[in-house]
BANUZA-539263 format. One line per field, with one value per residue (C-alpha): residue number from 1; residue in three letters; x, y, z. Coordinates in steps of 0.25 Angstrom, whole numbers, m for minus. Example, Ala and Ser with C-alpha at 12.3 -4.5 7.8 and 13.67 -1.06 7.14 Angstrom:
BEGIN
seq <- (1, 2)
type <- (Ala, Ser)
x <- (49, 55)
y <- (m18, m4)
z <- (31, 29)
***
This chain:
BEGIN
seq <- (1, 2, 3, 4, 5, 6, 7, 8, 9, 10, 11, 12, 13, 14, 15, 16, 17, 18, 19, 20, 21, 22, 23, 24, 25, 26, 27, 28, 29, 30, 31, 32, 33, 34, 35, 36, 37, 38, 39, 40, 41, 42, 43, 44, 45, 46, 47, 48, 49, 50, 51, 52, 53, 54, 55, 56, 57, 58, 59, 60, 61, 62, 63, 64, 65, 66, 67, 68, 69, 70, 71, 72, 73, 74, 75, 76, 77, 78, 79, 80, 81, 82, 83, 84, 85, 86, 87, 88, 89, 90, 91, 92, 93, 94, 95, 96, 97, 98, 99, 100, 101, 102, 103, 104, 105, 106, 107, 108, 109, 110, 111, 112, 113, 114, 115, 116, 117, 118, 119, 120, 121, 122, 123, 124, 125, 126, 127, 128, 129, 130, 131, 132, 133, 134, 135, 136, 137, 138, 139, 140, 141, 142, 143, 144, 145, 146, 147, 148, 149, 150, 151, 152, 153, 154, 155, 156, 157, 158, 159, 160, 161, 162, 163, 164, 165, 166, 167, 168, 169, 170, 171, 172, 173, 174, 175, 176, 177, 178, 179, 180, 181, 182, 183, 184, 185, 186, 187, 188, 189, 190, 191, 192, 193, 194, 195, 196, 197, 198, 199, 200, 201, 202, 203, 204, 205, 206, 207, 208, 209, 210, 211, 212, 213, 214, 215, 216, 217, 218, 219, 220, 221, 222, 223, 224, 225, 226, 227, 228, 229, 230, 231, 232, 233, 234, 235, 236, 237, 238, 239, 240, 241, 242, 243, 244, 245)
type <- (Unk, Unk, Unk, Unk, Unk, Unk, Unk, Unk, Unk, Unk, Unk, Unk, Unk, Unk, Unk, Unk, Unk, Unk, Unk, Unk, Unk, Unk, Unk, Unk, Unk, Unk, Unk, Unk, Unk, Unk, Unk, Unk, Unk, Unk, Unk, Unk, Unk, Unk, Unk, Unk, Unk, Unk, Unk, Unk, Unk, Unk, Unk, Unk, Unk, Unk, Unk, Unk, Unk, Unk, Unk, Unk, Unk, Unk, Unk, Unk, Unk, Unk, Unk, Unk, Unk, Unk, Unk, Unk, Unk, Unk, Unk, Unk, Unk, Unk, Unk, Unk, Unk, Unk, Unk, Unk, Unk, Unk, Unk, Unk, Unk, Unk, Unk, Unk, Unk, Unk, Unk, Unk, Unk, Unk, Unk, Unk, Unk, Unk, Unk, Unk, Unk, Unk, Unk, Unk, Unk, Unk, Unk, Unk, Unk, Unk, Unk, Unk, Unk, Unk, Unk, Unk, Unk, Unk, Unk, Unk, Unk, Unk, Unk, Unk, Unk, Unk, Unk, Unk, Unk, Unk, Unk, Unk, Unk, Unk, Unk, Unk, Unk, Unk, Unk, Unk, Unk, Unk, Unk, Unk, Unk, Unk, Unk, Unk, Unk, Unk, Unk, Unk, Unk, Unk, Unk, Unk, Unk, Unk, Unk, Unk, Unk, Unk, Unk, Unk, Unk, Unk, Unk, Unk, Unk, Unk, Unk, Unk, Unk, Unk, Unk, Unk, Unk, Unk, Unk, Unk, Unk, Unk, Unk, Unk, Unk, Unk, Unk, Unk, Unk, Unk, Unk, Unk, Unk, Unk, Unk, Unk, Unk, Unk, Unk, Unk, Unk, Unk, Unk, Unk, Unk, Unk, Unk, Unk, Unk, Unk, Unk, Unk, Unk, Unk, Unk, Unk, Unk, Unk, Unk, Unk, Unk, Unk, Unk, Unk, Unk, Unk, Unk, Unk, Unk, Unk, Unk, Unk, Unk, Unk, Unk, Unk, Unk, Unk, Unk, Unk, Unk, Unk, Unk, Unk, Unk)
x <- (65, 52, 40, 33, 21, 29, 36, 23, 17, 29, 27, 12, 12, 24, 18, 5, 13, 22, 9, 3, 15, 16, 2, 4, 15, 7, m6, 2, 2, m11, m18, m15, m19, m33, m35, m33, m23, m13, 0, 8, 1, 4, 19, 18, 14, 24, 35, 25, 21, 35, 39, 28, 32, 46, 43, 33, 43, 54, 44, 39, 53, 57, 45, 48, 62, 59, 47, 50, 38, 37, 23, 20, 11, 21, 32, 23, 19, 34, 39, 29, 32, 47, 44, 37, 49, 58, 49, 48, 63, 65, 54, 62, 75, 69, 63, 75, 84, 75, 74, 89, 91, 87, 76, 73, 59, 54, 43, 45, 56, 59, 70, 69, 71, 71, 58, 51, 40, 26, 14, 2, m8, m4, m7, m22, m19, m10, m20, m22, m8, 0, 12, 9, 11, 21, 36, 41, 51, 66, 68, 63, 72, 84, 81, 80, 92, 100, 95, 90, 101, 100, 85, 86, 80, 81, 87, 85, 88, 74, 66, 55, 44, 52, 55, 41, 36, 46, 43, 28, 31, 40, 30, 20, 29, 30, 20, 13, 0, 1, m7, m3, 6, 8, 19, 18, 22, 31, 24, 20, 13, 10, 9, 13, 5, 14, 8, 9, 5, m1, 7, 6, 18, 17, 26, 28, 38, 42, 49, 55, 65, 80, 93, 96, 82, 72, 72, 63, 59, 51, 45, 39, 31, 24, 10, 11, 23, 35, 46, 46, 58, 63, 51, 49, 64, 64, 51, 58, 71, 63, 55, 68, 74, 62, 62, 77, 73)
y <- (m170, m163, m166, m156, m156, m152, m141, m135, m136, m129, m118, m117, m117, m109, m98, m99, m98, m86, m78, m81, m76, m63, m60, m62, m52, m42, m43, m42, m27, m25, m34, m24, m12, m19, m22, m37, m38, m30, m26, m35, m47, m41, m41, m55, m61, m54, m64, m76, m71, m68, m82, m89, m81, m85, m100, m100, m94, m104, m116, m111, m107, m122, m127, m118, m122, m137, m137, m145, m140, m125, m121, m107, m106, m112, m103, m91, m96, m99, m86, m79, m86, m84, m69, m69, m76, m65, m54, m61, m63, m48, m44, m52, m46, m32, m33, m40, m29, m19, m26, m27, m12, m12, 0, 5, 2, 16, 22, 37, 44, 58, 67, 76, 67, 79, 86, 76, 82, 80, 74, 83, 80, 66, 64, 61, 50, 44, 44, 29, 25, 16, 26, 39, 52, 57, 55, 42, 47, 47, 32, 33, 45, 38, 26, 35, 42, 29, 23, 34, 44, 50, 54, 69, 83, 87, 101, 109, 122, 124, 135, 131, 133, 125, 114, 112, 112, 102, 93, 93, 90, 79, 73, 73, 65, 54, 43, 49, 55, 70, 73, 87, 99, 111, 121, 131, 120, 113, 99, 89, 76, 63, 48, 36, 24, 12, 2, m12, m11, 3, 8, 23, 32, 47, 58, 72, 82, 95, 106, 118, 129, 126, 134, 136, 130, 120, 106, 94, 84, 71, 61, 48, 39, 26, 25, 10, 1, 2, 1, 6, m1, 12, 17, 30, 34, 30, 38, 51, 48, 47, 59, 68, 62, 66, 80, 82, 76)
z <- (m110, m106, m114, m123, m114, m102, m109, m114, m100, m95, m105, m103, m88, m86, m95, m87, m74, m79, m84, m70, m63, m72, m70, m55, m55, m63, m55, m42, m43, m51, m42, m31, m39, m42, m27, m28, m17, m8, m14, m5, m11, m25, m21, m15, m28, m37, m34, m36, m49, m53, m49, m57, m69, m68, m65, m77, m86, m83, m85, m98, m103, m100, m107, m119, m120, m120, m128, m141, m149, m147, m151, m152, m140, m131, m136, m133, m120, m116, m121, m113, m100, m102, m104, m91, m85, m90, m85, m71, m70, m74, m63, m53, m57, m56, m43, m37, m42, m36, m22, m22, m23, m9, m9, 5, 10, 8, m1, 1, m7, m8, m13, m1, 12, 21, 16, 7, m2, 4, m3, m3, m15, m14, 1, 0, m11, 0, 11, 11, 7, 16, 15, 21, 13, 23, 21, 26, 35, 40, 38, 23, 21, 26, 18, 5, 9, 9, m3, m12, m10, m24, m22, m19, m22, m36, m39, m51, m57, m61, m55, m46, m56, m67, m57, m53, m67, m71, m59, m62, m77, m73, m63, m75, m83, m72, m72, m60, m57, m52, m40, m36, m40, m33, m39, m27, m18, m28, m26, m36, m32, m40, m38, m46, m47, m51, m61, m55, m41, m42, m31, m30, m26, m24, m28, m23, m30, m23, m31, m23, m25, m23, m24, m39, m43, m38, m31, m33, m23, m25, m16, m20, m10, m11, m6, m2, 2, 10, m1, m15, m22, m26, m34, m27, m28, m43, m45, m39, m47, m60, m58, m55, m67, m75, m69, m74, m88)
***
């Protein structure tokens, strides 16, 4: 039977390892935002931090279970470590499930593949972005058509003025920063800065007349990175759902 000293050591050092692992995962993104390292390095240390949190949680959990004299401090430390273990396992499960969905390696999604809405006010903000402001092309369109068959132009019975007003109000309800709006051209532009790594994705909304009312097209494009794990498509779907609501 393990000694109490060994069990308390497992809790102590397991908790320390879990905390270090959790901080590593958190700092992987914010470190990139703060200019400490390249985003590729941030991605690299995520699995290491997650692994450390898992191992630390297991060690602390073993020590907590086998500890004969359960003092308050060790119960708190062990509980914290186990909590981090659960969070790490949840993180692993979530990302694994996302990867298993097989998202295509594209980052430019639009409801109109034949005539994607063009960026105007956003264009200067993307001047130094690795991904150009122009639409990604036929290969991207084909990949989207095969994987996101449900993303298409949204038709509404609203008049042009009503549709544009609703489109603008909906954009204001989203967690975006509006950059430009032009009712005459039917265009609304904004960007969305993601919290963790601080990646910025740009959005352009185009409203036009259609038989029986109006139509709304949306395009969402990442400034950096090849794939997006479905983020741009989810953003478009969320916007159109909010537009209907």
